[in-house]
Biopython code that builds the backbone (N, CA, C, O; Angstrom):
import numpy as np
from Bio.PDB.StructureBuilder import StructureBuilder

atoms = [
    (1, "UNK", "N", (-110.744, 9.050, 209.143)),
    (1, "UNK", "CA", (-110.276, 8.650, 210.289)),
    (1, "UNK", "C", (-109.321, 9.453, 210.664)),
    (1, "UNK", "O", (-108.777, 10.165, 209.821)),
    (2, "UNK", "N", (-108.878, 9.494, 212.203)),
    (2, "UNK", "CA", (-108.078, 10.693, 212.272)),
    (2, "UNK", "C", (-106.413, 10.053, 212.455)),
    (2, "UNK", "O", (-106.261, 8.834, 212.530)),
    (3, "UNK", "N", (-105.325, 10.914, 212.509)),
    (3, "UNK", "CA", (-104.308, 10.620, 212.501)),
    (3, "UNK", "C", (-104.179, 10.533, 213.936)),
    (3, "UNK", "O", (-104.895, 11.336, 214.535)),
    (4, "UNK", "N", (-103.357, 9.668, 214.758)),
    (4, "UNK", "CA", (-102.689, 9.512, 215.716)),
    (4, "UNK", "C", (-101.665, 9.458, 216.459)),
    (4, "UNK", "O", (-101.056, 8.392, 216.548)),
    (5, "UNK", "N", (-101.242, 10.594, 217.160)),
    (5, "UNK", "CA", (-99.616, 10.496, 217.564)),
    (5, "UNK", "C", (-99.458, 10.446, 219.092)),
    (5, "UNK", "O", (-100.168, 10.947, 219.963)),
    (6, "UNK", "N", (-98.306, 9.689, 219.189)),
    (6, "UNK", "CA", (-98.462, 9.302, 220.640)),
    (6, "UNK", "C", (-97.076, 9.531, 221.310)),
    (6, "UNK", "O", (-96.031, 9.091, 220.831)),
    (7, "UNK", "N", (-97.132, 10.047, 222.129)),
    (7, "UNK", "CA", (-95.656, 10.615, 223.076)),
    (7, "UNK", "C", (-95.975, 10.589, 224.421)),
    (7, "UNK", "O", (-97.111, 10.674, 224.889)),
    (8, "UNK", "N", (-94.652, 10.434, 225.193)),
    (8, "UNK", "CA", (-94.755, 10.011, 226.915)),
    (8, "UNK", "C", (-95.565, 10.939, 227.287)),
    (8, "UNK", "O", (-96.172, 10.592, 228.301)),
    (9, "UNK", "N", (-95.929, 12.269, 226.810)),
    (9, "UNK", "CA", (-96.604, 13.217, 227.661)),
    (9, "UNK", "C", (-98.191, 13.419, 227.115)),
    (9, "UNK", "O", (-98.997, 13.985, 227.853)),
    (10, "UNK", "N", (-98.534, 12.999, 225.983)),
    (10, "UNK", "CA", (-99.379, 12.988, 225.713)),
    (10, "UNK", "C", (-100.290, 12.370, 224.234)),
    (10, "UNK", "O", (-99.479, 12.057, 223.363)),
    (11, "UNK", "N", (-101.398, 12.200, 223.907)),
    (11, "UNK", "CA", (-101.644, 11.765, 222.537)),
    (11, "UNK", "C", (-102.590, 12.657, 222.054)),
    (11, "UNK", "O", (-103.488, 13.179, 222.715)),
    (12, "UNK", "N", (-102.288, 12.854, 220.551)),
    (12, "UNK", "CA", (-102.590, 13.544, 219.859)),
    (12, "UNK", "C", (-103.366, 12.931, 218.488)),
    (12, "UNK", "O", (-103.012, 12.079, 217.673)),
    (13, "UNK", "N", (-104.649, 13.797, 218.614)),
    (13, "UNK", "CA", (-105.417, 13.117, 217.287)),
    (13, "UNK", "C", (-105.973, 14.417, 216.353)),
    (13, "UNK", "O", (-106.618, 15.434, 216.608)),
    (14, "UNK", "N", (-105.397, 13.857, 215.183)),
    (14, "UNK", "CA", (-105.354, 15.095, 214.149)),
    (14, "UNK", "C", (-106.581, 14.777, 213.259)),
    (14, "UNK", "O", (-106.468, 13.771, 212.559)),
    (15, "UNK", "N", (-107.671, 15.439, 213.181)),
    (15, "UNK", "CA", (-108.548, 15.630, 212.627)),
    (15, "UNK", "C", (-108.362, 15.623, 211.209)),
    (15, "UNK", "O", (-107.427, 16.258, 210.721)),
    (16, "UNK", "N", (-109.584, 14.618, 210.116)),
    (16, "UNK", "CA", (-109.086, 14.917, 208.983)),
    (16, "UNK", "C", (-109.788, 16.320, 208.433)),
    (16, "UNK", "O", (-110.223, 17.227, 209.142)),
    (17, "UNK", "N", (-109.784, 16.258, 206.972)),
    (17, "UNK", "CA", (-110.343, 17.915, 206.416)),
    (17, "UNK", "C", (-111.643, 17.650, 206.685)),
    (17, "UNK", "O", (-112.011, 18.664, 207.279)),
    (18, "UNK", "N", (-112.775, 16.741, 206.596)),
    (18, "UNK", "CA", (-113.890, 17.071, 207.157)),
    (18, "UNK", "C", (-114.445, 16.161, 207.983)),
    (18, "UNK", "O", (-114.326, 14.972, 207.687)),
    (19, "UNK", "N", (-115.117, 16.524, 209.110)),
    (19, "UNK", "CA", (-115.775, 15.663, 209.729)),
    (19, "UNK", "C", (-117.097, 15.676, 210.093)),
    (19, "UNK", "O", (-117.431, 16.646, 210.773)),
    (20, "UNK", "N", (-118.065, 14.751, 209.792)),
    (20, "UNK", "CA", (-119.455, 14.730, 209.648)),
    (20, "UNK", "C", (-120.252, 12.974, 210.213)),
    (20, "UNK", "O", (-119.820, 11.996, 210.824)),
    (21, "UNK", "N", (-121.224, 13.254, 209.750)),
    (21, "UNK", "CA", (-121.810, 11.940, 210.007)),
    (21, "UNK", "C", (-121.220, 10.801, 209.704)),
    (21, "UNK", "O", (-121.324, 9.718, 210.280)),
    (22, "UNK", "N", (-120.380, 11.186, 208.455)),
    (22, "UNK", "CA", (-119.600, 9.547, 207.849)),
    (22, "UNK", "C", (-118.866, 9.262, 208.959)),
    (22, "UNK", "O", (-119.051, 8.139, 209.428)),
    (23, "UNK", "N", (-117.889, 10.145, 209.643)),
    (23, "UNK", "CA", (-116.765, 9.757, 210.411)),
    (23, "UNK", "C", (-116.964, 10.037, 211.939)),
    (23, "UNK", "O", (-116.259, 9.503, 212.795)),
    (24, "UNK", "N", (-117.859, 10.812, 212.184)),
    (24, "UNK", "CA", (-117.728, 11.307, 213.534)),
    (24, "UNK", "C", (-117.743, 10.322, 214.355)),
    (24, "UNK", "O", (-117.083, 10.558, 215.367)),
    (25, "UNK", "N", (-118.330, 9.107, 214.323)),
    (25, "UNK", "CA", (-118.137, 8.045, 215.470)),
    (25, "UNK", "C", (-117.003, 7.116, 215.200)),
    (25, "UNK", "O", (-116.793, 6.171, 215.960)),
    (26, "UNK", "N", (-116.208, 7.358, 214.074)),
    (26, "UNK", "CA", (-115.158, 6.568, 213.925)),
    (26, "UNK", "C", (-114.385, 7.625, 214.900)),
    (26, "UNK", "O", (-114.041, 7.316, 216.040)),
    (27, "UNK", "N", (-114.190, 8.694, 214.418)),
    (27, "UNK", "CA", (-113.392, 9.426, 215.273)),
    (27, "UNK", "C", (-113.324, 9.283, 216.958)),
    (27, "UNK", "O", (-112.373, 9.033, 217.699)),
    (28, "UNK", "N", (-114.598, 9.524, 217.205)),
    (28, "UNK", "CA", (-114.769, 9.630, 218.465)),
    (28, "UNK", "C", (-114.068, 8.315, 219.333)),
    (28, "UNK", "O", (-113.287, 8.481, 220.271)),
    (29, "UNK", "N", (-114.532, 6.930, 218.797)),
    (29, "UNK", "CA", (-114.131, 5.927, 219.277)),
    (29, "UNK", "C", (-112.468, 5.856, 218.905)),
    (29, "UNK", "O", (-111.833, 4.937, 219.422)),
    (30, "UNK", "N", (-111.842, 6.699, 218.123)),
    (30, "UNK", "CA", (-110.545, 6.717, 218.285)),
    (30, "UNK", "C", (-109.848, 7.369, 219.364)),
    (30, "UNK", "O", (-108.782, 6.995, 219.853)),
    (31, "UNK", "N", (-110.777, 8.731, 219.818)),
    (31, "UNK", "CA", (-110.287, 9.543, 220.870)),
    (31, "UNK", "C", (-110.588, 8.789, 222.046)),
    (31, "UNK", "O", (-109.599, 8.621, 222.759)),
    (32, "UNK", "N", (-111.680, 8.268, 222.479)),
    (32, "UNK", "CA", (-112.176, 7.326, 223.438)),
    (32, "UNK", "C", (-110.986, 6.323, 223.860)),
    (32, "UNK", "O", (-110.490, 6.231, 224.983)),
    (33, "UNK", "N", (-110.611, 5.530, 222.606)),
    (33, "UNK", "CA", (-109.561, 4.550, 223.221)),
    (33, "UNK", "C", (-108.227, 5.194, 223.505)),
    (33, "UNK", "O", (-107.478, 4.582, 224.266)),
    (34, "UNK", "N", (-107.871, 6.208, 223.060)),
    (34, "UNK", "CA", (-106.774, 6.760, 223.512)),
    (34, "UNK", "C", (-106.760, 7.030, 224.728)),
    (34, "UNK", "O", (-105.885, 6.503, 225.416)),
    (35, "UNK", "N", (-107.625, 7.836, 225.276)),
    (35, "UNK", "CA", (-108.138, 7.923, 226.659)),
    (35, "UNK", "C", (-107.933, 6.773, 227.434)),
    (35, "UNK", "O", (-107.094, 6.659, 228.328)),
    (36, "UNK", "N", (-108.657, 6.006, 227.091)),
    (36, "UNK", "CA", (-108.963, 4.374, 227.865)),
    (36, "UNK", "C", (-107.642, 3.894, 227.842)),
    (36, "UNK", "O", (-107.320, 3.242, 228.835)),
    (37, "UNK", "N", (-106.697, 4.064, 226.867)),
    (37, "UNK", "CA", (-105.107, 3.378, 227.111)),
    (37, "UNK", "C", (-104.345, 4.158, 228.161)),
    (37, "UNK", "O", (-103.282, 3.576, 228.377)),
    (38, "UNK", "N", (-104.489, 5.352, 228.967)),
    (38, "UNK", "CA", (-103.791, 5.615, 229.689)),
    (38, "UNK", "C", (-102.957, 6.878, 229.525)),
    (38, "UNK", "O", (-102.217, 7.423, 230.344)),
    (39, "UNK", "N", (-103.268, 7.229, 228.208)),
    (39, "UNK", "CA", (-102.659, 8.400, 227.725)),
    (39, "UNK", "C", (-102.688, 9.630, 228.980)),
    (39, "UNK", "O", (-103.710, 9.756, 229.653)),
    (40, "UNK", "N", (-101.509, 10.492, 229.217)),
    (40, "UNK", "CA", (-101.668, 11.324, 230.413)),
    (40, "UNK", "C", (-102.221, 12.625, 230.014)),
    (40, "UNK", "O", (-102.286, 13.497, 230.881)),
    (41, "UNK", "N", (-102.652, 12.892, 228.752)),
    (41, "UNK", "CA", (-102.812, 14.024, 228.345)),
    (41, "UNK", "C", (-103.448, 13.806, 226.997)),
    (41, "UNK", "O", (-103.133, 12.757, 226.434)),
    (42, "UNK", "N", (-104.551, 14.864, 226.186)),
    (42, "UNK", "CA", (-105.279, 14.611, 224.908)),
    (42, "UNK", "C", (-105.253, 16.076, 224.156)),
    (42, "UNK", "O", (-105.582, 17.177, 224.597)),
    (43, "UNK", "N", (-104.849, 15.775, 223.134)),
    (43, "UNK", "CA", (-104.805, 17.336, 222.020)),
    (43, "UNK", "C", (-105.619, 16.467, 221.128)),
    (43, "UNK", "O", (-105.320, 15.324, 220.781)),
    (44, "UNK", "N", (-106.860, 17.253, 220.739)),
    (44, "UNK", "CA", (-107.743, 17.257, 219.805)),
    (44, "UNK", "C", (-107.444, 18.379, 218.797)),
    (44, "UNK", "O", (-108.082, 19.420, 218.951)),
    (45, "UNK", "N", (-106.277, 18.286, 217.460)),
    (45, "UNK", "CA", (-105.585, 18.864, 216.422)),
    (45, "UNK", "C", (-106.895, 19.122, 215.238)),
    (45, "UNK", "O", (-107.144, 18.284, 214.372)),
    (46, "UNK", "N", (-107.579, 20.292, 215.368)),
    (46, "UNK", "CA", (-108.286, 20.586, 214.292)),
    (46, "UNK", "C", (-108.226, 21.708, 213.238)),
    (46, "UNK", "O", (-109.126, 22.237, 212.585)),
    (47, "UNK", "N", (-106.587, 21.959, 213.276)),
    (47, "UNK", "CA", (-106.114, 22.730, 212.664)),
    (47, "UNK", "C", (-106.266, 22.527, 210.696)),
    (47, "UNK", "O", (-106.208, 23.441, 209.874)),
    (48, "UNK", "N", (-106.404, 21.488, 210.504)),
    (48, "UNK", "CA", (-106.219, 21.027, 208.913)),
    (48, "UNK", "C", (-107.502, 20.587, 208.142)),
    (48, "UNK", "O", (-107.661, 20.085, 207.029)),
    (49, "UNK", "N", (-108.737, 21.119, 209.571)),
    (49, "UNK", "CA", (-110.011, 20.158, 209.241)),
    (49, "UNK", "C", (-110.596, 21.986, 208.696)),
    (49, "UNK", "O", (-110.400, 23.064, 209.257)),
    (50, "UNK", "N", (-111.359, 21.645, 207.375)),
    (50, "UNK", "CA", (-112.113, 22.734, 206.787)),
    (50, "UNK", "C", (-113.433, 22.444, 206.956)),
    (50, "UNK", "O", (-114.195, 23.279, 206.467)),
    (51, "UNK", "N", (-114.051, 21.290, 207.631)),
    (51, "UNK", "CA", (-115.370, 21.434, 207.796)),
    (51, "UNK", "C", (-115.950, 20.271, 208.878)),
    (51, "UNK", "O", (-115.630, 19.083, 208.928)),
    (52, "UNK", "N", (-116.702, 20.848, 209.544)),
    (52, "UNK", "CA", (-117.117, 20.354, 211.036)),
    (52, "UNK", "C", (-118.346, 20.879, 211.438)),
    (52, "UNK", "O", (-118.604, 21.969, 211.947)),
    (53, "UNK", "N", (-119.178, 19.799, 211.088)),
    (53, "UNK", "CA", (-120.780, 19.700, 211.484)),
    (53, "UNK", "C", (-120.845, 19.142, 213.090)),
    (53, "UNK", "O", (-119.884, 18.641, 213.673)),
    (54, "UNK", "N", (-122.173, 19.341, 213.659)),
    (54, "UNK", "CA", (-122.810, 18.937, 214.741)),
    (54, "UNK", "C", (-121.570, 17.481, 215.279)),
    (54, "UNK", "O", (-121.210, 17.420, 216.455)),
    (55, "UNK", "N", (-121.237, 16.788, 214.578)),
    (55, "UNK", "CA", (-120.685, 15.564, 214.417)),
    (55, "UNK", "C", (-119.180, 15.642, 215.102)),
    (55, "UNK", "O", (-118.774, 14.837, 215.939)),
    (56, "UNK", "N", (-118.557, 16.576, 214.671)),
    (56, "UNK", "CA", (-117.058, 17.016, 215.277)),
    (56, "UNK", "C", (-117.256, 17.677, 216.519)),
    (56, "UNK", "O", (-116.488, 17.402, 217.441)),
    (57, "UNK", "N", (-118.271, 18.602, 216.709)),
    (57, "UNK", "CA", (-118.698, 19.112, 217.994)),
    (57, "UNK", "C", (-118.978, 17.879, 218.967)),
    (57, "UNK", "O", (-118.012, 17.595, 219.675)),
    (58, "UNK", "N", (-119.755, 17.342, 219.082)),
    (58, "UNK", "CA", (-120.038, 15.661, 219.531)),
    (58, "UNK", "C", (-118.572, 15.536, 219.873)),
    (58, "UNK", "O", (-118.052, 15.852, 220.942)),
    (59, "UNK", "N", (-117.976, 15.020, 218.790)),
    (59, "UNK", "CA", (-116.728, 14.299, 218.842)),
    (59, "UNK", "C", (-115.958, 14.976, 220.409)),
    (59, "UNK", "O", (-115.755, 14.379, 221.466)),
    (60, "UNK", "N", (-115.680, 16.305, 220.071)),
    (60, "UNK", "CA", (-115.126, 17.411, 220.798)),
    (60, "UNK", "C", (-115.930, 17.120, 222.390)),
    (60, "UNK", "O", (-115.212, 16.793, 223.335)),
    (61, "UNK", "N", (-117.184, 17.240, 222.558)),
    (61, "UNK", "CA", (-117.904, 17.008, 223.926)),
    (61, "UNK", "C", (-117.568, 16.025, 224.500)),
    (61, "UNK", "O", (-117.029, 15.896, 225.599)),
    (62, "UNK", "N", (-118.007, 15.002, 223.465)),
    (62, "UNK", "CA", (-117.729, 13.663, 224.272)),
    (62, "UNK", "C", (-116.393, 13.234, 224.714)),
    (62, "UNK", "O", (-116.253, 12.794, 225.855)),
    (63, "UNK", "N", (-115.371, 13.330, 223.876)),
    (63, "UNK", "CA", (-114.040, 13.053, 224.355)),
    (63, "UNK", "C", (-113.766, 14.047, 225.743)),
    (63, "UNK", "O", (-112.996, 13.768, 226.662)),
    (64, "UNK", "N", (-114.582, 15.235, 225.632)),
    (64, "UNK", "CA", (-113.774, 16.179, 227.039)),
    (64, "UNK", "C", (-114.800, 15.641, 228.224)),
    (64, "UNK", "O", (-114.554, 16.099, 229.340)),
    (65, "UNK", "N", (-115.784, 14.836, 228.135)),
    (65, "UNK", "CA", (-116.542, 14.360, 229.220)),
    (65, "UNK", "C", (-115.694, 13.167, 229.620)),
    (65, "UNK", "O", (-115.231, 13.158, 230.760)),
    (66, "UNK", "N", (-115.470, 12.259, 228.876)),
    (66, "UNK", "CA", (-114.727, 11.052, 228.962)),
    (66, "UNK", "C", (-113.222, 11.206, 229.948)),
    (66, "UNK", "O", (-112.755, 10.651, 230.943)),
    (67, "UNK", "N", (-112.851, 12.221, 229.075)),
    (67, "UNK", "CA", (-111.337, 13.018, 229.660)),
    (67, "UNK", "C", (-111.576, 13.642, 231.270)),
    (67, "UNK", "O", (-110.631, 13.616, 232.058)),
    (68, "UNK", "N", (-112.604, 14.069, 231.583)),
    (68, "UNK", "CA", (-112.793, 14.679, 232.700)),
    (68, "UNK", "C", (-113.062, 13.701, 233.371)),
    (68, "UNK", "O", (-112.641, 13.716, 234.527)),
    (69, "UNK", "N", (-113.780, 12.609, 232.950)),
    (69, "UNK", "CA", (-114.222, 11.322, 233.897)),
    (69, "UNK", "C", (-112.804, 10.811, 234.367)),
    (69, "UNK", "O", (-112.671, 10.661, 235.581)),
    (70, "UNK", "N", (-111.692, 10.515, 233.524)),
    (70, "UNK", "CA", (-110.573, 10.053, 233.909)),
    (70, "UNK", "C", (-109.695, 10.841, 234.438)),
    (70, "UNK", "O", (-108.597, 10.319, 234.630)),
    (71, "UNK", "N", (-109.852, 12.252, 234.829)),
    (71, "UNK", "CA", (-108.823, 13.343, 235.144)),
    (71, "UNK", "C", (-107.710, 13.164, 234.269)),
    (71, "UNK", "O", (-106.559, 12.960, 234.655)),
    (72, "UNK", "N", (-108.071, 13.243, 233.110)),
    (72, "UNK", "CA", (-107.095, 13.809, 231.899)),
    (72, "UNK", "C", (-107.125, 14.848, 231.423)),
    (72, "UNK", "O", (-108.232, 15.133, 230.965)),
    (73, "UNK", "N", (-106.268, 15.690, 231.301)),
    (73, "UNK", "CA", (-106.479, 17.345, 230.836)),
    (73, "UNK", "C", (-106.550, 17.189, 229.225)),
    (73, "UNK", "O", (-105.800, 16.418, 228.625)),
    (74, "UNK", "N", (-107.443, 17.926, 228.634)),
    (74, "UNK", "CA", (-107.679, 18.083, 227.146)),
    (74, "UNK", "C", (-107.542, 19.221, 226.554)),
    (74, "UNK", "O", (-107.995, 20.158, 227.212)),
    (75, "UNK", "N", (-107.037, 19.519, 225.452)),
    (75, "UNK", "CA", (-106.866, 20.877, 224.980)),
    (75, "UNK", "C", (-107.343, 20.693, 223.203)),
    (75, "UNK", "O", (-106.819, 19.850, 222.475)),
    (76, "UNK", "N", (-108.006, 21.290, 222.918)),
    (76, "UNK", "CA", (-108.350, 21.861, 221.657)),
    (76, "UNK", "C", (-107.569, 22.472, 220.667)),
    (76, "UNK", "O", (-106.884, 23.282, 221.291)),
    (77, "UNK", "N", (-107.382, 22.519, 219.888)),
    (77, "UNK", "CA", (-106.506, 23.147, 218.450)),
    (77, "UNK", "C", (-107.495, 23.471, 217.650)),
    (77, "UNK", "O", (-108.181, 22.565, 217.177)),
    (78, "UNK", "N", (-107.798, 24.974, 217.302)),
    (78, "UNK", "CA", (-108.653, 25.214, 216.406)),
    (78, "UNK", "C", (-107.837, 26.407, 215.344)),
    (78, "UNK", "O", (-106.980, 27.235, 215.653)),
    (79, "UNK", "N", (-108.340, 26.184, 214.277)),
    (79, "UNK", "CA", (-107.777, 27.121, 213.332)),
    (79, "UNK", "C", (-108.342, 28.701, 213.599)),
    (79, "UNK", "O", (-109.530, 28.958, 213.793)),
    (80, "UNK", "N", (-107.411, 29.558, 213.573)),
    (80, "UNK", "CA", (-107.770, 30.782, 213.607)),
    (80, "UNK", "C", (-108.998, 31.535, 213.229)),
    (80, "UNK", "O", (-109.548, 32.514, 213.735)),
    (81, "UNK", "N", (-109.344, 30.585, 211.900)),
    (81, "UNK", "CA", (-110.689, 31.286, 211.161)),
    (81, "UNK", "C", (-111.164, 30.401, 210.350)),
    (81, "UNK", "O", (-110.812, 29.259, 210.648)),
    (82, "UNK", "N", (-111.974, 30.501, 209.239)),
    (82, "UNK", "CA", (-112.694, 29.801, 209.198)),
    (82, "UNK", "C", (-114.115, 28.903, 209.486)),
    (82, "UNK", "O", (-114.620, 28.979, 210.606)),
    (83, "UNK", "N", (-114.739, 28.052, 208.441)),
    (83, "UNK", "CA", (-115.845, 27.529, 209.249)),
    (83, "UNK", "C", (-115.684, 26.969, 210.229)),
    (83, "UNK", "O", (-116.646, 27.205, 210.960)),
    (84, "UNK", "N", (-114.629, 25.999, 210.933)),
    (84, "UNK", "CA", (-114.766, 25.290, 211.975)),
    (84, "UNK", "C", (-114.719, 26.258, 212.832)),
    (84, "UNK", "O", (-115.758, 26.350, 213.486)),
    (85, "UNK", "N", (-113.677, 27.243, 213.160)),
    (85, "UNK", "CA", (-113.904, 28.173, 214.226)),
    (85, "UNK", "C", (-115.581, 28.647, 214.312)),
    (85, "UNK", "O", (-116.421, 28.515, 215.202)),
    (86, "UNK", "N", (-115.615, 29.112, 213.273)),
    (86, "UNK", "CA", (-117.238, 29.965, 213.543)),
    (86, "UNK", "C", (-118.117, 28.776, 214.001)),
    (86, "UNK", "O", (-118.748, 28.928, 215.047)),
    (87, "UNK", "N", (-118.212, 27.741, 213.404)),
    (87, "UNK", "CA", (-118.869, 26.940, 214.547)),
    (87, "UNK", "C", (-118.687, 26.596, 215.722)),
    (87, "UNK", "O", (-119.637, 26.419, 216.485)),
    (88, "UNK", "N", (-117.124, 26.399, 216.170)),
    (88, "UNK", "CA", (-116.787, 25.991, 217.279)),
    (88, "UNK", "C", (-117.689, 27.409, 218.335)),
    (88, "UNK", "O", (-118.559, 27.176, 219.175)),
    (89, "UNK", "N", (-117.308, 28.414, 218.070)),
    (89, "UNK", "CA", (-117.376, 29.674, 218.514)),
    (89, "UNK", "C", (-119.107, 29.517, 218.601)),
    (89, "UNK", "O", (-119.630, 29.319, 219.697)),
    (90, "UNK", "N", (-119.671, 29.591, 217.747)),
    (90, "UNK", "CA", (-121.097, 29.706, 217.994)),
    (90, "UNK", "C", (-121.618, 28.869, 219.036)),
    (90, "UNK", "O", (-122.271, 29.307, 219.984)),
    (91, "UNK", "N", (-121.296, 27.540, 218.839)),
    (91, "UNK", "CA", (-121.843, 26.444, 219.825)),
    (91, "UNK", "C", (-121.096, 26.566, 221.355)),
    (91, "UNK", "O", (-121.235, 25.830, 222.332)),
    (92, "UNK", "N", (-120.109, 27.981, 221.151)),
    (92, "UNK", "CA", (-119.783, 28.027, 222.791)),
    (92, "UNK", "C", (-118.658, 27.047, 223.187)),
    (92, "UNK", "O", (-118.341, 26.748, 224.339)),
    (93, "UNK", "N", (-118.243, 26.708, 222.322)),
    (93, "UNK", "CA", (-116.976, 25.458, 222.637)),
    (93, "UNK", "C", (-115.952, 26.230, 223.651)),
    (93, "UNK", "O", (-115.813, 25.819, 224.803)),
    (94, "UNK", "N", (-115.398, 27.121, 223.269)),
    (94, "UNK", "CA", (-114.592, 27.977, 224.038)),
    (94, "UNK", "C", (-114.581, 28.237, 225.767)),
    (94, "UNK", "O", (-113.648, 28.654, 226.453)),
    (95, "UNK", "N", (-116.203, 27.762, 226.265)),
    (95, "UNK", "CA", (-116.862, 27.654, 227.274)),
    (95, "UNK", "C", (-116.516, 26.247, 228.139)),
    (95, "UNK", "O", (-116.342, 26.111, 229.350)),
    (96, "UNK", "N", (-116.482, 25.168, 226.961)),
    (96, "UNK", "CA", (-116.403, 24.158, 227.559)),
    (96, "UNK", "C", (-115.187, 22.937, 227.664)),
    (96, "UNK", "O", (-115.115, 21.800, 228.129)),
    (97, "UNK", "N", (-114.441, 23.726, 227.067)),
    (97, "UNK", "CA", (-112.875, 22.742, 226.630)),
    (97, "UNK", "C", (-112.006, 23.975, 226.371)),
    (97, "UNK", "O", (-112.356, 25.050, 225.884)),
    (98, "UNK", "N", (-110.828, 23.600, 226.791)),
    (98, "UNK", "CA", (-109.568, 24.447, 226.592)),
    (98, "UNK", "C", (-109.095, 24.539, 225.141)),
    (98, "UNK", "O", (-108.894, 23.509, 224.497)),
    (99, "UNK", "N", (-108.922, 25.707, 224.639)),
    (99, "UNK", "CA", (-108.544, 25.818, 223.204)),
    (99, "UNK", "C", (-107.572, 26.498, 223.121)),
    (99, "UNK", "O", (-107.578, 27.512, 223.819)),
    (100, "UNK", "N", (-106.330, 26.228, 222.234)),
    (100, "UNK", "CA", (-105.077, 26.981, 221.714)),
    (100, "UNK", "C", (-105.036, 26.939, 220.156)),
    (100, "UNK", "O", (-105.554, 26.141, 219.373)),
    (101, "UNK", "N", (-104.377, 27.877, 219.976)),
    (101, "UNK", "CA", (-104.034, 28.374, 218.868)),
    (101, "UNK", "C", (-103.070, 27.288, 218.058)),
    (101, "UNK", "O", (-103.302, 27.173, 216.854)),
    (102, "UNK", "N", (-102.459, 26.827, 218.387)),
    (102, "UNK", "CA", (-101.538, 25.543, 217.633)),
    (102, "UNK", "C", (-100.659, 24.388, 218.856)),
    (102, "UNK", "O", (-100.300, 24.632, 220.008)),
    (103, "UNK", "N", (-100.525, 23.127, 218.052)),
    (103, "UNK", "CA", (-100.479, 22.413, 218.755)),
    (103, "UNK", "C", (-99.104, 22.714, 220.123)),
    (103, "UNK", "O", (-99.295, 22.333, 221.277)),
    (104, "UNK", "N", (-98.158, 23.236, 219.813)),
    (104, "UNK", "CA", (-97.215, 23.996, 220.251)),
    (104, "UNK", "C", (-97.358, 24.303, 221.537)),
    (104, "UNK", "O", (-96.786, 23.885, 222.543)),
    (105, "UNK", "N", (-98.478, 25.352, 221.313)),
    (105, "UNK", "CA", (-98.931, 26.213, 222.493)),
    (105, "UNK", "C", (-99.666, 25.140, 223.279)),
    (105, "UNK", "O", (-99.199, 24.942, 224.401)),
    (106, "UNK", "N", (-100.769, 24.368, 222.913)),
    (106, "UNK", "CA", (-101.273, 23.023, 223.980)),
    (106, "UNK", "C", (-100.066, 22.136, 224.416)),
    (106, "UNK", "O", (-100.102, 21.681, 225.560)),
    (107, "UNK", "N", (-99.269, 21.919, 223.817)),
    (107, "UNK", "CA", (-98.249, 20.750, 224.439)),
    (107, "UNK", "C", (-97.350, 21.688, 225.581)),
    (107, "UNK", "O", (-96.725, 20.891, 226.281)),
    (108, "UNK", "N", (-97.170, 22.617, 225.858)),
    (108, "UNK", "CA", (-96.801, 23.821, 226.539)),
    (108, "UNK", "C", (-97.560, 24.020, 227.400)),
    (108, "UNK", "O", (-96.988, 24.120, 228.486)),
    (109, "UNK", "N", (-98.901, 24.160, 227.453)),
    (109, "UNK", "CA", (-100.008, 24.479, 228.378)),
    (109, "UNK", "C", (-99.865, 23.092, 229.217)),
    (109, "UNK", "O", (-99.480, 23.272, 230.372)),
    (110, "UNK", "N", (-100.056, 22.024, 228.922)),
    (110, "UNK", "CA", (-99.775, 20.702, 229.136)),
    (110, "UNK", "C", (-98.795, 20.119, 230.280)),
    (110, "UNK", "O", (-98.972, 19.327, 231.205)),
    (111, "UNK", "N", (-97.852, 20.743, 229.884)),
    (111, "UNK", "CA", (-96.506, 20.317, 230.289)),
    (111, "UNK", "C", (-96.592, 21.207, 231.545)),
    (111, "UNK", "O", (-96.143, 20.599, 232.517)),
    (112, "UNK", "N", (-97.053, 22.534, 231.861)),
    (112, "UNK", "CA", (-97.217, 23.514, 232.485)),
    (112, "UNK", "C", (-98.281, 22.948, 234.135)),
    (112, "UNK", "O", (-98.213, 23.440, 235.261)),
    (113, "UNK", "N", (-99.111, 21.858, 233.674)),
    (113, "UNK", "CA", (-100.299, 22.044, 234.054)),
    (113, "UNK", "C", (-100.236, 20.724, 235.532)),
    (113, "UNK", "O", (-101.228, 20.540, 236.237)),
]
sb = StructureBuilder()
sb.init_structure("model")
sb.init_model(0)
sb.init_chain("A")
sb.init_seg("    ")
for serial, (resi, resn, name, xyz) in enumerate(atoms, 1):
    if name == "N":
        sb.init_residue(resn, " ", resi, " ")
    sb.init_atom(name, np.array(xyz, "f"), 0.0, 1.0, " ", f" {name:<3s}", serial, name[0])
structure = sb.get_structure()
């Protein structure tokens, strides 16, 4: 499961070290519940994630779809290098979601949106 932090301005879902078939649906459920609860913005933090297969990308894509339906801004925080970044780059994730280098940058961007 992912760690959830809720503030007045956003909900942050911090992904575990590995995201795959064993936990992808549970993490997606957490993201959707957070969005459906009325959070004003969502940050998906993958900076501590060292492995992410297509299930992780599915979580991000489906979370973005739900956020768009609800009119909730969403940012994804990716590590600057490593397998998670490479998988995200190859999948073209940066064309579908807003990506930030760290949570602070994502929160600042949300504050100015």
